[in-house]
Structure formats: structure tokens, C-alpha cells
Short mmCIF file of the C-alpha atoms (twelve columns), coordinates in Angstrom:
data_MODEL
# 
_entry.id   MODEL 
# 
loop_
_atom_site.group_PDB 
_atom_site.id 
_atom_site.type_symbol 
_atom_site.label_atom_id 
_atom_site.label_alt_id 
_atom_site.label_comp_id 
_atom_site.label_asym_id 
_atom_site.label_seq_id 
_atom_site.Cartn_x 
_atom_site.Cartn_y 
_atom_site.Cartn_z 
_atom_site.pdbx_PDB_model_num 
ATOM 1   C CA . MET A 1   -29.097 7.541   20.174  1 
ATOM 2   C CA . LYS A 2   -28.964 11.141  18.938  1 
ATOM 3   C CA . LEU A 3   -27.770 12.005  15.431  1 
ATOM 4   C CA . ASN A 4   -24.796 14.033  16.738  1 
ATOM 5   C CA . GLU A 5   -23.730 10.966  18.732  1 
ATOM 6   C CA . PHE A 6   -24.065 8.683   15.703  1 
ATOM 7   C CA . ALA A 7   -22.029 10.739  13.187  1 
ATOM 8   C CA . ASN A 8   -19.617 13.696  13.090  1 
ATOM 9   C CA . LYS A 9   -19.200 16.660  10.775  1 
ATOM 10  C CA . LEU A 10  -17.775 15.557  7.422   1 
ATOM 11  C CA . SER A 11  -13.975 15.788  7.535   1 
ATOM 12  C CA . ALA A 12  -10.819 13.894  6.646   1 
ATOM 13  C CA . LYS A 13  -9.356  11.404  9.091   1 
ATOM 14  C CA . ASN A 14  -5.801  12.319  8.069   1 
ATOM 15  C CA . HIS A 15  -3.619  13.783  5.311   1 
ATOM 16  C CA . PHE A 16  -1.867  10.555  4.322   1 
ATOM 17  C CA . VAL A 17  -1.226  9.754   0.641   1 
ATOM 18  C CA . LYS A 18  -1.705  6.326   -0.946  1 
ATOM 19  C CA . ALA A 19  -0.901  5.755   -4.622  1 
ATOM 20  C CA . SER A 20  -0.215  2.918   -7.065  1 
ATOM 21  C CA . PHE A 21  1.782   2.816   -10.304 1 
ATOM 22  C CA . GLY A 22  1.200   -0.058  -12.750 1 
ATOM 23  C CA . GLY A 23  2.614   -0.924  -16.161 1 
ATOM 24  C CA . PHE A 24  4.748   -3.250  -18.255 1 
ATOM 25  C CA . GLN A 25  8.503   -3.595  -17.910 1 
ATOM 26  C CA . GLY A 26  10.335  -0.405  -18.880 1 
ATOM 27  C CA . ALA A 27  7.241   1.791   -18.592 1 
ATOM 28  C CA . GLY A 28  8.815   3.955   -15.868 1 
ATOM 29  C CA . LYS A 29  6.877   2.704   -12.837 1 
ATOM 30  C CA . THR A 30  9.708   2.754   -10.296 1 
ATOM 31  C CA . ARG A 31  11.295  6.018   -11.444 1 
ATOM 32  C CA . THR A 32  7.967   7.883   -11.638 1 
ATOM 33  C CA . ALA A 33  6.877   6.509   -8.257  1 
ATOM 34  C CA . THR A 34  10.203  7.667   -6.785  1 
ATOM 35  C CA . GLU A 35  9.765   11.171  -8.217  1 
ATOM 36  C CA . PHE A 36  6.266   11.159  -6.726  1 
ATOM 37  C CA . ILE A 37  7.561   10.155  -3.287  1 
ATOM 38  C CA . ILE A 38  10.313  12.798  -3.355  1 
ATOM 39  C CA . GLY A 39  7.811   15.505  -4.274  1 
ATOM 40  C CA . CYS A 40  5.366   14.405  -1.558  1 
ATOM 41  C CA . TYR A 41  8.190   14.205  0.976   1 
ATOM 42  C CA . LYS A 42  9.188   17.827  0.341   1 
ATOM 43  C CA . ASP A 43  5.659   19.214  0.001   1 
ATOM 44  C CA . MET A 44  4.546   17.521  3.214   1 
ATOM 45  C CA . LYS A 45  7.758   18.552  5.023   1 
ATOM 46  C CA . LEU A 46  8.538   15.005  6.125   1 
ATOM 47  C CA . THR A 47  11.736  14.128  7.979   1 
ATOM 48  C CA . LYS A 48  11.730  10.418  8.803   1 
ATOM 49  C CA . PRO A 49  13.127  7.689   6.519   1 
ATOM 50  C CA . VAL A 50  11.517  6.167   3.455   1 
ATOM 51  C CA . LEU A 51  11.321  2.368   3.727   1 
ATOM 52  C CA . ILE A 52  11.683  0.580   0.380   1 
ATOM 53  C CA . LEU A 53  10.532  -3.037  0.164   1 
ATOM 54  C CA . ASP A 54  12.332  -3.994  -3.016  1 
ATOM 55  C CA . ASN A 55  12.008  -7.302  -4.828  1 
ATOM 56  C CA . GLU A 56  12.728  -5.925  -8.304  1 
ATOM 57  C CA . LYS A 57  16.415  -5.310  -7.533  1 
ATOM 58  C CA . GLY A 58  15.965  -1.699  -8.617  1 
ATOM 59  C CA . SER A 59  16.463  0.218   -5.370  1 
ATOM 60  C CA . ARG A 60  20.234  0.555   -5.920  1 
ATOM 61  C CA . PHE A 61  19.543  2.789   -8.922  1 
ATOM 62  C CA . LEU A 62  17.560  5.134   -6.677  1 
ATOM 63  C CA . ILE A 63  20.535  5.884   -4.415  1 
ATOM 64  C CA . PRO A 64  21.735  9.000   -6.343  1 
ATOM 65  C CA . ILE A 65  18.291  10.549  -6.806  1 
ATOM 66  C CA . LEU A 66  17.297  10.078  -3.145  1 
ATOM 67  C CA . LYS A 67  20.699  11.268  -1.937  1 
ATOM 68  C CA . LYS A 68  20.409  14.381  -4.095  1 
ATOM 69  C CA . ALA A 69  16.956  15.029  -2.613  1 
ATOM 70  C CA . GLY A 70  18.390  14.704  0.900   1 
ATOM 71  C CA . ILE A 71  16.053  11.851  1.821   1 
ATOM 72  C CA . GLU A 72  17.157  9.025   4.086   1 
ATOM 73  C CA . ALA A 73  16.107  5.679   2.625   1 
ATOM 74  C CA . ILE A 74  16.314  2.179   4.067   1 
ATOM 75  C CA . ALA A 75  15.638  -0.979  2.069   1 
ATOM 76  C CA . LYS A 76  14.662  -4.623  2.452   1 
ATOM 77  C CA . ASP A 77  14.518  -7.311  -0.250  1 
ATOM 78  C CA . THR A 78  11.405  -9.385  0.423   1 
ATOM 79  C CA . THR A 79  8.460   -11.106 -1.246  1 
ATOM 80  C CA . HIS A 80  6.623   -12.038 1.953   1 
ATOM 81  C CA . LEU A 81  3.360   -10.487 3.108   1 
ATOM 82  C CA . LYS A 82  4.394   -10.749 6.761   1 
ATOM 83  C CA . ASP A 83  7.113   -8.167  6.068   1 
ATOM 84  C CA . ILE A 84  4.418   -5.879  4.650   1 
ATOM 85  C CA . HIS A 85  2.514   -6.232  7.931   1 
ATOM 86  C CA . GLN A 86  5.623   -5.224  9.874   1 
ATOM 87  C CA . ALA A 87  6.195   -2.247  7.571   1 
ATOM 88  C CA . PHE A 88  2.599   -1.141  8.191   1 
ATOM 89  C CA . GLU A 89  3.352   -1.227  11.910  1 
ATOM 90  C CA . PHE A 90  6.417   1.007   11.396  1 
ATOM 91  C CA . LEU A 91  4.061   3.503   9.708   1 
ATOM 92  C CA . ASN A 92  1.472   3.251   12.469  1 
ATOM 93  C CA . THR A 93  4.101   3.912   15.133  1 
ATOM 94  C CA . GLY A 94  5.635   6.848   13.222  1 
ATOM 95  C CA . GLN A 95  9.082   5.311   12.711  1 
ATOM 96  C CA . ILE A 96  9.010   5.992   8.961   1 
ATOM 97  C CA . ASP A 97  7.277   8.659   6.883   1 
ATOM 98  C CA . PHE A 98  6.840   6.701   3.644   1 
ATOM 99  C CA . LEU A 99  6.567   3.071   2.554   1 
ATOM 100 C CA . PHE A 100 7.470   2.184   -1.042  1 
ATOM 101 C CA . ILE A 101 6.629   -1.385  -2.173  1 
ATOM 102 C CA . ASP A 102 8.317   -2.272  -5.475  1 
ATOM 103 C CA . SER A 103 6.593   -4.397  -6.552  1 
ATOM 104 C CA . LEU A 104 3.418   -5.642  -4.890  1 
ATOM 105 C CA . THR A 105 2.923   -8.162  -7.705  1 
ATOM 106 C CA . LYS A 106 5.738   -10.378 -6.441  1 
ATOM 107 C CA . ILE A 107 4.304   -10.213 -2.913  1 
ATOM 108 C CA . TYR A 108 0.984   -11.415 -4.311  1 
ATOM 109 C CA . TYR A 109 2.626   -14.184 -6.364  1 
ATOM 110 C CA . GLN A 110 4.455   -15.407 -3.250  1 
ATOM 111 C CA . PHE A 111 1.147   -15.390 -1.358  1 
ATOM 112 C CA . ILE A 112 -0.347  -17.689 -4.031  1 
ATOM 113 C CA . LYS A 113 2.768   -19.886 -4.023  1 
ATOM 114 C CA . ASP A 114 2.620   -20.222 -0.229  1 
ATOM 115 C CA . TYR A 115 -1.041  -21.235 -0.440  1 
ATOM 116 C CA . LYS A 116 -0.279  -23.921 -3.023  1 
ATOM 117 C CA . GLN A 117 2.600   -25.302 -0.974  1 
ATOM 118 C CA . LYS A 118 0.664   -25.260 2.283   1 
ATOM 119 C CA . ASN A 119 -2.316  -27.031 0.716   1 
ATOM 120 C CA . ARG A 120 -0.273  -29.284 -1.615  1 
ATOM 121 C CA . LYS A 121 -1.820  -27.852 -4.753  1 
ATOM 122 C CA . GLN A 122 -0.304  -28.242 -8.198  1 
ATOM 123 C CA . ARG A 123 -2.700  -25.738 -9.738  1 
ATOM 124 C CA . MET A 124 -5.403  -23.394 -8.563  1 
ATOM 125 C CA . LEU A 125 -9.031  -24.460 -8.934  1 
ATOM 126 C CA . LEU A 126 -12.111 -22.246 -8.714  1 
ATOM 127 C CA . GLN A 127 -12.717 -23.129 -5.061  1 
ATOM 128 C CA . ASP A 128 -9.100  -22.243 -4.268  1 
ATOM 129 C CA . TRP A 129 -9.602  -18.715 -5.575  1 
ATOM 130 C CA . GLY A 130 -12.727 -18.539 -3.396  1 
ATOM 131 C CA . THR A 131 -10.391 -18.996 -0.434  1 
ATOM 132 C CA . VAL A 132 -7.311  -17.047 -1.558  1 
ATOM 133 C CA . LEU A 133 -8.940  -13.835 -2.773  1 
ATOM 134 C CA . PRO A 134 -10.890 -13.121 0.452   1 
ATOM 135 C CA . ALA A 135 -7.730  -13.962 2.420   1 
ATOM 136 C CA . TRP A 136 -5.701  -11.452 0.387   1 
ATOM 137 C CA . GLN A 137 -8.432  -8.862  0.901   1 
ATOM 138 C CA . GLU A 138 -8.233  -9.375  4.657   1 
ATOM 139 C CA . GLU A 139 -4.455  -9.714  4.991   1 
ATOM 140 C CA . PHE A 140 -3.449  -6.928  2.593   1 
ATOM 141 C CA . SER A 141 -6.214  -4.728  1.170   1 
ATOM 142 C CA . ASP A 142 -8.154  -4.128  4.399   1 
ATOM 143 C CA . ARG A 143 -4.955  -3.455  6.356   1 
ATOM 144 C CA . PHE A 144 -3.679  -1.183  3.581   1 
ATOM 145 C CA . VAL A 145 -6.798  0.995   3.812   1 
ATOM 146 C CA . GLU A 146 -6.587  1.263   7.603   1 
ATOM 147 C CA . VAL A 147 -2.847  1.869   8.030   1 
ATOM 148 C CA . GLU A 148 -1.923  5.350   9.247   1 
ATOM 149 C CA . GLY A 149 0.778   6.424   6.829   1 
ATOM 150 C CA . ASN A 150 1.913   7.283   3.301   1 
ATOM 151 C CA . ILE A 151 2.235   4.312   0.928   1 
ATOM 152 C CA . VAL A 152 3.133   3.880   -2.731  1 
ATOM 153 C CA . PHE A 153 3.289   0.533   -4.500  1 
ATOM 154 C CA . THR A 154 4.035   -0.591  -8.042  1 
ATOM 155 C CA . GLY A 155 2.552   -3.541  -9.902  1 
ATOM 156 C CA . ARG A 156 3.450   -5.429  -13.047 1 
ATOM 157 C CA . ALA A 157 1.079   -5.386  -15.997 1 
ATOM 158 C CA . GLY A 158 -0.917  -8.159  -17.616 1 
ATOM 159 C CA . PHE A 159 -3.548  -8.411  -20.328 1 
ATOM 160 C CA . GLU A 160 -7.286  -8.786  -19.863 1 
ATOM 161 C CA . TYR A 161 -9.050  -11.141 -22.253 1 
ATOM 162 C CA . ALA A 162 -12.583 -11.236 -23.624 1 
ATOM 163 C CA . LYS A 163 -14.279 -13.931 -25.692 1 
ATOM 164 C CA . GLU A 164 -15.707 -13.039 -29.071 1 
ATOM 165 C CA . GLU A 165 -19.296 -14.063 -29.731 1 
ATOM 166 C CA . ASP A 166 -19.832 -17.408 -31.427 1 
ATOM 167 C CA . GLU A 167 -21.124 -17.335 -35.013 1 
ATOM 168 C CA . LYS A 168 -24.384 -19.214 -35.395 1 
ATOM 169 C CA . ASP A 169 -26.580 -20.281 -38.295 1 
ATOM 170 C CA . ASP A 170 -30.300 -19.562 -38.634 1 
ATOM 171 C CA . GLU A 171 -31.109 -22.587 -36.489 1 
ATOM 172 C CA . GLY A 172 -28.854 -21.470 -33.663 1 
ATOM 173 C CA . ASN A 173 -26.071 -23.972 -34.274 1 
ATOM 174 C CA . VAL A 174 -22.530 -22.730 -33.640 1 
ATOM 175 C CA . THR A 175 -20.653 -22.523 -36.938 1 
ATOM 176 C CA . HIS A 176 -17.553 -20.772 -35.608 1 
ATOM 177 C CA . LYS A 177 -16.443 -20.467 -32.019 1 
ATOM 178 C CA . GLY A 178 -15.369 -17.017 -30.867 1 
ATOM 179 C CA . GLN A 179 -11.719 -16.610 -29.907 1 
ATOM 180 C CA . PHE A 180 -10.280 -15.139 -26.727 1 
ATOM 181 C CA . VAL A 181 -8.754  -11.763 -27.611 1 
ATOM 182 C CA . LYS A 182 -6.896  -9.098  -25.651 1 
ATOM 183 C CA . SER A 183 -9.408  -6.542  -24.430 1 
ATOM 184 C CA . GLY A 184 -7.337  -4.389  -22.084 1 
ATOM 185 C CA . VAL A 185 -4.568  -4.246  -19.521 1 
ATOM 186 C CA . LYS A 186 -4.526  -4.620  -15.755 1 
ATOM 187 C CA . MET A 187 -2.161  -4.804  -12.803 1 
ATOM 188 C CA . LYS A 188 -1.203  -8.376  -11.889 1 
ATOM 189 C CA . ILE A 189 -2.630  -8.207  -8.386  1 
ATOM 190 C CA . ALA A 190 -5.866  -9.563  -6.957  1 
ATOM 191 C CA . GLY A 191 -9.161  -7.932  -7.807  1 
ATOM 192 C CA . GLU A 192 -9.703  -4.403  -6.569  1 
ATOM 193 C CA . THR A 193 -6.285  -3.959  -4.922  1 
ATOM 194 C CA . PRO A 194 -4.936  -1.333  -7.385  1 
ATOM 195 C CA . TYR A 195 -8.065  0.747   -6.788  1 
ATOM 196 C CA . GLU A 196 -7.758  0.836   -2.988  1 
ATOM 197 C CA . THR A 197 -5.438  3.824   -3.441  1 
ATOM 198 C CA . ASP A 198 -6.343  7.518   -3.720  1 
ATOM 199 C CA . LEU A 199 -4.335  7.785   -6.948  1 
ATOM 200 C CA . ASN A 200 -3.950  4.993   -9.519  1 
ATOM 201 C CA . VAL A 201 -1.496  5.650   -12.355 1 
ATOM 202 C CA . TRP A 202 -0.931  3.466   -15.412 1 
ATOM 203 C CA . MET A 203 2.529   3.845   -16.966 1 
ATOM 204 C CA . GLN A 204 3.011   3.120   -20.658 1 
ATOM 205 C CA . LEU A 205 6.182   3.042   -22.802 1 
ATOM 206 C CA . GLU A 206 5.173   4.430   -26.192 1 
ATOM 207 C CA . LYS A 207 7.404   4.029   -29.242 1 
ATOM 208 C CA . SER A 208 7.400   5.771   -32.621 1 
ATOM 209 C CA . LEU A 209 9.706   6.994   -35.410 1 
ATOM 210 C CA . ASP A 210 10.696  10.573  -36.173 1 
ATOM 211 C CA . GLU A 211 10.770  12.052  -39.671 1 
ATOM 212 C CA . GLN A 212 14.205  10.528  -40.261 1 
ATOM 213 C CA . LYS A 213 12.865  7.102   -39.220 1 
ATOM 214 C CA . ARG A 214 14.865  7.173   -35.999 1 
ATOM 215 C CA . PRO A 215 13.298  5.424   -33.023 1 
ATOM 216 C CA . LEU A 216 11.623  7.567   -30.379 1 
ATOM 217 C CA . GLN A 217 10.173  6.487   -27.078 1 
ATOM 218 C CA . LYS A 218 8.526   8.195   -24.141 1 
ATOM 219 C CA . ASN A 219 6.963   7.245   -20.833 1 
ATOM 220 C CA . VAL A 220 3.342   8.308   -20.489 1 
ATOM 221 C CA . ALA A 221 1.337   8.363   -17.257 1 
ATOM 222 C CA . TYR A 222 -2.401  7.766   -17.610 1 
ATOM 223 C CA . ILE A 223 -4.490  8.656   -14.550 1 
ATOM 224 C CA . LEU A 224 -6.965  5.810   -14.060 1 
ATOM 225 C CA . LYS A 225 -8.253  6.983   -10.695 1 
ATOM 226 C CA . ASP A 226 -7.945  10.241  -8.785  1 
ATOM 227 C CA . ARG A 227 -10.244 10.694  -5.821  1 
ATOM 228 C CA . SER A 228 -9.547  14.434  -5.726  1 
ATOM 229 C CA . ASP A 229 -10.693 14.726  -9.377  1 
ATOM 230 C CA . THR A 230 -7.988  17.325  -9.997  1 
ATOM 231 C CA . ILE A 231 -6.125  15.313  -12.658 1 
ATOM 232 C CA . ASN A 232 -8.518  12.414  -13.231 1 
ATOM 233 C CA . ALA A 233 -8.386  10.831  -16.730 1 
ATOM 234 C CA . LYS A 234 -5.447  13.022  -17.806 1 
ATOM 235 C CA . ALA A 235 -2.232  11.821  -19.483 1 
ATOM 236 C CA . PHE A 236 1.281   13.190  -18.948 1 
ATOM 237 C CA . GLU A 237 4.305   12.577  -21.164 1 
ATOM 238 C CA . MET A 238 7.573   12.002  -19.267 1 
ATOM 239 C CA . PRO A 239 5.750   12.759  -16.001 1 
ATOM 240 C CA . SER A 240 7.278   14.510  -12.996 1 
ATOM 241 C CA . TYR A 241 5.946   15.320  -9.554  1 
ATOM 242 C CA . LYS A 242 4.470   18.644  -10.698 1 
ATOM 243 C CA . ASN A 243 1.894   16.684  -12.721 1 
ATOM 244 C CA . PHE A 244 0.669   14.929  -9.558  1 
ATOM 245 C CA . ARG A 245 1.036   17.897  -7.190  1 
ATOM 246 C CA . PRO A 246 -2.635  19.025  -7.459  1 
ATOM 247 C CA . VAL A 247 -3.727  15.751  -5.827  1 
ATOM 248 C CA . ILE A 248 -1.326  16.216  -2.909  1 
ATOM 249 C CA . ARG A 249 -2.262  19.872  -2.441  1 
ATOM 250 C CA . PHE A 250 -5.943  18.858  -2.417  1 
ATOM 251 C CA . ILE A 251 -5.384  16.194  0.266   1 
ATOM 252 C CA . GLN A 252 -3.227  18.500  2.381   1 
ATOM 253 C CA . GLY A 253 -5.919  21.182  2.267   1 
ATOM 254 C CA . LEU A 254 -8.672  18.991  3.696   1 
ATOM 255 C CA . PRO A 255 -9.947  19.707  7.236   1 
ATOM 256 C CA . VAL A 256 -8.911  16.944  9.634   1 
ATOM 257 C CA . ASP A 257 -11.000 15.778  12.579  1 
ATOM 258 C CA . GLU A 258 -12.255 12.630  14.255  1 
ATOM 259 C CA . VAL A 259 -14.336 10.452  11.936  1 
ATOM 260 C CA . ALA A 260 -17.222 8.565   13.553  1 
ATOM 261 C CA . GLY A 261 -16.806 4.803   13.469  1 
ATOM 262 C CA . ALA A 262 -19.327 2.006   13.652  1 
ATOM 263 C CA . SER A 263 -21.864 2.301   16.471  1 
ATOM 264 C CA . PHE A 264 -23.124 -1.264  16.177  1 
ATOM 265 C CA . THR A 265 -20.635 -4.058  15.554  1 
ATOM 266 C CA . GLU A 266 -22.640 -7.192  16.263  1 
ATOM 267 C CA . ASN A 267 -22.762 -9.706  13.438  1 
ATOM 268 C CA . LEU A 268 -26.271 -9.874  12.006  1 
ATOM 269 C CA . ALA A 269 -25.388 -12.497 9.392   1 
ATOM 270 C CA . PRO A 270 -27.083 -15.874 9.961   1 
ATOM 271 C CA . GLY A 271 -24.925 -18.762 11.132  1 
ATOM 272 C CA . ASN A 272 -24.971 -22.114 12.915  1 
ATOM 273 C CA . ASP A 273 -21.722 -21.868 14.897  1 
ATOM 274 C CA . LEU A 274 -23.063 -21.288 18.427  1 
ATOM 275 C CA . GLU A 275 -19.604 -21.517 20.016  1 
ATOM 276 C CA . TRP A 276 -18.288 -18.790 17.700  1 
ATOM 277 C CA . VAL A 277 -21.314 -16.595 18.493  1 
ATOM 278 C CA . GLN A 278 -20.734 -16.992 22.218  1 
ATOM 279 C CA . LYS A 279 -17.010 -16.208 21.925  1 
ATOM 280 C CA . ASN A 280 -17.770 -13.161 19.804  1 
ATOM 281 C CA . LEU A 281 -20.361 -11.945 22.306  1 
ATOM 282 C CA . ALA A 282 -17.911 -12.371 25.214  1 
ATOM 283 C CA . ARG A 283 -15.282 -10.466 23.282  1 
ATOM 284 C CA . LYS A 284 -17.793 -7.672  22.438  1 
ATOM 285 C CA . ILE A 285 -18.682 -7.322  26.132  1 
ATOM 286 C CA . GLU A 286 -15.000 -6.930  27.047  1 
ATOM 287 C CA . VAL A 287 -14.489 -4.296  24.343  1 
ATOM 288 C CA . GLU A 288 -17.450 -2.301  25.706  1 
ATOM 289 C CA . LYS A 289 -16.083 -2.556  29.252  1 
ATOM 290 C CA . ILE A 290 -12.676 -1.323  28.074  1 
ATOM 291 C CA . GLN A 291 -14.357 1.621   26.362  1 
ATOM 292 C CA . SER A 292 -16.182 2.364   29.611  1 
ATOM 293 C CA . VAL A 293 -12.872 2.513   31.481  1 
ATOM 294 C CA . PHE A 294 -11.635 5.142   29.045  1 
ATOM 295 C CA . ASP A 295 -14.971 7.008   29.290  1 
ATOM 296 C CA . GLU A 296 -14.883 7.032   33.094  1 
ATOM 297 C CA . ASN A 297 -11.400 8.517   33.025  1 
ATOM 298 C CA . GLY A 298 -12.137 11.250  30.481  1 
ATOM 299 C CA . LEU A 299 -10.381 9.710   27.460  1 
ATOM 300 C CA . GLY A 300 -13.313 7.971   25.799  1 
ATOM 301 C CA . ASP A 301 -13.614 10.612  23.083  1 
ATOM 302 C CA . ALA A 302 -10.157 12.159  23.137  1 
ATOM 303 C CA . ARG A 303 -10.165 15.273  20.952  1 
ATOM 304 C CA . SER A 304 -7.267  17.462  22.058  1 
ATOM 305 C CA . LYS A 305 -3.770  16.646  20.833  1 
ATOM 306 C CA . ALA A 306 -2.558  16.026  24.387  1 
ATOM 307 C CA . ASP A 307 -5.455  13.650  25.156  1 
ATOM 308 C CA . LYS A 308 -4.886  11.747  21.907  1 
ATOM 309 C CA . GLN A 309 -1.177  11.342  22.688  1 
ATOM 310 C CA . LEU A 310 -1.932  10.203  26.235  1 
ATOM 311 C CA . LYS A 311 -4.536  7.704   25.040  1 
ATOM 312 C CA . ALA A 312 -2.159  6.304   22.399  1 
ATOM 313 C CA . VAL A 313 0.626   5.842   24.966  1 
ATOM 314 C CA . ILE A 314 -1.763  4.112   27.394  1 
ATOM 315 C CA . ILE A 315 -3.059  1.786   24.669  1 
ATOM 316 C CA . LYS A 316 0.494   0.840   23.654  1 
ATOM 317 C CA . LYS A 317 1.488   0.290   27.291  1 
ATOM 318 C CA . VAL A 318 -1.536  -1.895  28.107  1 
ATOM 319 C CA . PHE A 319 -2.129  -3.786  24.843  1 
ATOM 320 C CA . GLY A 320 1.446   -3.900  23.579  1 
ATOM 321 C CA . THR A 321 0.395   -2.376  20.243  1 
ATOM 322 C CA . THR A 322 -1.416  0.604   18.744  1 
ATOM 323 C CA . SER A 323 -2.718  -1.511  15.865  1 
ATOM 324 C CA . THR A 324 -6.512  -1.711  15.975  1 
ATOM 325 C CA . THR A 325 -6.332  -4.845  13.823  1 
ATOM 326 C CA . GLU A 326 -4.105  -6.646  16.341  1 
ATOM 327 C CA . ILE A 327 -6.294  -5.623  19.276  1 
ATOM 328 C CA . GLU A 328 -9.434  -6.769  17.433  1 
ATOM 329 C CA . LYS A 329 -7.886  -10.238 17.051  1 
ATOM 330 C CA . MET A 330 -7.503  -10.673 20.830  1 
ATOM 331 C CA . ASP A 331 -9.926  -13.077 22.489  1 
ATOM 332 C CA . ALA A 332 -12.126 -12.286 25.497  1 
ATOM 333 C CA . ALA A 333 -9.615  -13.660 28.029  1 
ATOM 334 C CA . GLN A 334 -6.806  -11.473 26.684  1 
ATOM 335 C CA . LEU A 335 -9.055  -8.413  26.625  1 
ATOM 336 C CA . ASN A 336 -10.217 -9.142  30.179  1 
ATOM 337 C CA . HIS A 337 -6.597  -9.190  31.378  1 
ATOM 338 C CA . CYS A 338 -5.820  -5.965  29.495  1 
ATOM 339 C CA . ARG A 339 -8.887  -4.302  31.027  1 
ATOM 340 C CA . ALA A 340 -7.649  -5.157  34.527  1 
ATOM 341 C CA . VAL A 341 -4.220  -3.708  33.712  1 
ATOM 342 C CA . LEU A 342 -5.878  -0.616  32.209  1 
ATOM 343 C CA . ASP A 343 -8.039  -0.111  35.302  1 
ATOM 344 C CA . ASP A 344 -4.992  -0.387  37.599  1 
ATOM 345 C CA . LEU A 345 -3.055  2.083   35.456  1 
ATOM 346 C CA . PHE A 346 -5.804  4.696   35.671  1 
ATOM 347 C CA . LYS A 347 -6.023  4.180   39.446  1 
ATOM 348 C CA . THR A 348 -2.253  4.785   39.679  1 
ATOM 349 C CA . LEU A 349 -2.579  7.956   37.588  1 
ATOM 350 C CA . SER A 350 -5.523  9.147   39.690  1 
ATOM 351 C CA . ALA A 351 -3.633  8.607   42.956  1 
ATOM 352 C CA . ALA A 352 -0.489  10.335  41.711  1 
ATOM 353 C CA . ASN A 353 -2.402  13.128  39.916  1 
ATOM 354 C CA . PRO A 354 0.751   14.175  37.986  1 
ATOM 355 C CA . GLU A 355 0.961   17.560  36.308  1 
ATOM 356 C CA . ASP A 356 2.298   15.856  33.158  1 
ATOM 357 C CA . PRO A 357 0.723   12.355  32.781  1 
ATOM 358 C CA . LEU A 358 2.898   11.492  29.739  1 
ATOM 359 C CA . ALA A 359 6.111   12.260  31.605  1 
ATOM 360 C CA . TYR A 360 4.837   10.303  34.604  1 
ATOM 361 C CA . LEU A 361 4.124   7.228   32.449  1 
ATOM 362 C CA . ASN A 362 7.625   7.446   30.956  1 
ATOM 363 C CA . GLN A 363 9.063   7.530   34.494  1 
ATOM 364 C CA . LEU A 364 7.077   4.404   35.329  1 
ATOM 365 C CA . ASP A 365 8.541   2.654   32.277  1 
ATOM 366 C CA . GLN A 366 12.083  3.657   33.239  1 
ATOM 367 C CA . ALA A 367 11.537  2.523   36.826  1 
ATOM 368 C CA . ALA A 368 10.284  -0.835  35.577  1 
# 
């Protein structure tokens, strides 16, 4: 394999924005996130609805601000991860321009609750977390990274704890056990989830007294992570979209092109499950054959806008989805059937040789 076949010129895969806003109650998470979405929506010249998955019962208070901004918003009250999956699919298919999850913490809590109910657990043990956390990574975090669309989520705050060192005498005997003390704050969501975003903002409600001893309070946004490094580590009092705009302008200014994916996908990890290995090998062979069908018909490495659109329509027509994750979960038998359908479709296109393949495929759908 040649180097230019293995990797492409460094570029961005897309211009989508993904951000998270964490903090305690009253810190301004929802309002600041909404201001952020409105600013992005206008800067990026978006036109399709914003979908709000609301389990904090706060979306009704956003009606005036979104109406004033001229943004169509639709809402759903849910705490179930399956609804998140469906929302991701609406993004992938271009039916919405923005997804706002308020808050992701309750989705995560429901995920834990479902696990406990399904496995008849009263409390979580160490081995349970060894199962749940990888499952959350696969069912949310990995899908979140791959989804083609703009996403903002909020998360409730919690404290991190650290144990003080034990006091010992000269002989090494413990004379006073160290206490667990608050050492920081974090978003109440599994592991690295808050840091899967391009922008991670921590909202804090800060209180003080003025010279006349009257109470004062302000919302402060602390930038914990900014991949563009335009506002990283900064703090903004009573933040508005203009404070976050440099990040969006940076992302929008990136060159976009195809990004090379994995060339070798076989599993090199050791294992004893021969049946699984055989099934995986059969599935891999079918995937390679499907790729060959696209290659033989000139769409293997679609680069032009028209070719990309045509390929996407064909994939949706044959596989019933444009989600790579869903297709990857198909077994060899399903992929074999889809390959036969794909081959027949290309033969039909070749025989008809239409001037506009997209229009021809739409006519086929209408005729069916």
C-alpha cells in the first residue's frame, strides 16, 4: 500500500459543533447553552429545527427567547438513551440542524437504573461498573463522536473527593486516619463523556455582597476545554454567545475534505471464541465485497458533491439506513443480501444510463 492510499491531506471531516455545559443548579447552564445554540444557528446560517430533549422541565422558559430569534424548536421529555439514538439519526439524515440535550445526567441515571432493574441489583458493585461504563461508552460516547450534526448537552454537577494521608508514628503505625475531603467538581456523567466535546464549559453561580452589604450574584463560565485554543482556560462573567464565537469561527474556517479511515479492521486481540472469529471474518469478507461493488461502479471513493449524494441515496435505499453504526451491526447474511440488492441496483442504473441518476432513483421509489 502506498502512503497516499493509506492517508489523506490533513483536513476537517465537517464543520459541526459539539459542546457541553456543566454546573450546579442555578449556575446558568440551560440559558447559556441556549444563547450558544442561537448564536451558532445564526452564524452557521442554519434553517432546520432545533430538537430539545428536555427532562429538566425547563424548555417552556426558552419559548420567548427562541421565538424572538426566529428559530423553530421542537421538544421531547425523555430520560431514555434509545431516544438519544433516534435523535442522532435525525441529525444524520439532516432533519434537524441542532440537538440540545438538557440534561444528559438524567439520561445517564436512567441508564444505571435500567441496568439495576434488568439485573436485579439493589446496589452497584465494582464488577457492575466494569460492565456499565464500557456499555455507556459504546451506546452513547462513541455514537456521540461519530454523529454528523451539531449537539449541545448540559450536565448536573457533583463533587470529587480525595482522601487525606494517614498520620503515622515513627514506627509506621496509623495514629489518625485521613478523612475524605472535597477536592473538586465534576459533571455527574460517566468518565470522559464531558470531554468528548470540542468545547466544555463549567458554569458557576458566584455570590458576594456589595459595599452596602446587599447580595450580589453572577453566572461565570469557565472554559475547561477548547480544542481550538481560542478561549481555552478563560472565564466570562454573565456570558453571551460573543464570548464563544471565536471557537465557532475557528471551526467554520477549517478546510473540509474526506478523512482517511481505517485500512485494516481485523481484530488482532487474542481470544478463544472461534465461532465469533469465524462470524467476524465472514462479515469482513462481505463488507469488502460491498466496497468492491461501489469501486467497480465508480463510487468507491466518492469525492464530488453529486457522487456523495448519489452514494448516500443508494446506501439508504439498499441498507435502509445511512448510519454506519447500524450497518456495522449487521451480520454476514444480512450484508450478503444487501450486496445482492446493491449489485442489481447498479445493473439497473447501468442499463438505463439516466442523465440524472438521483432523479431516476426517485422515480423508481415512486413507481414502487
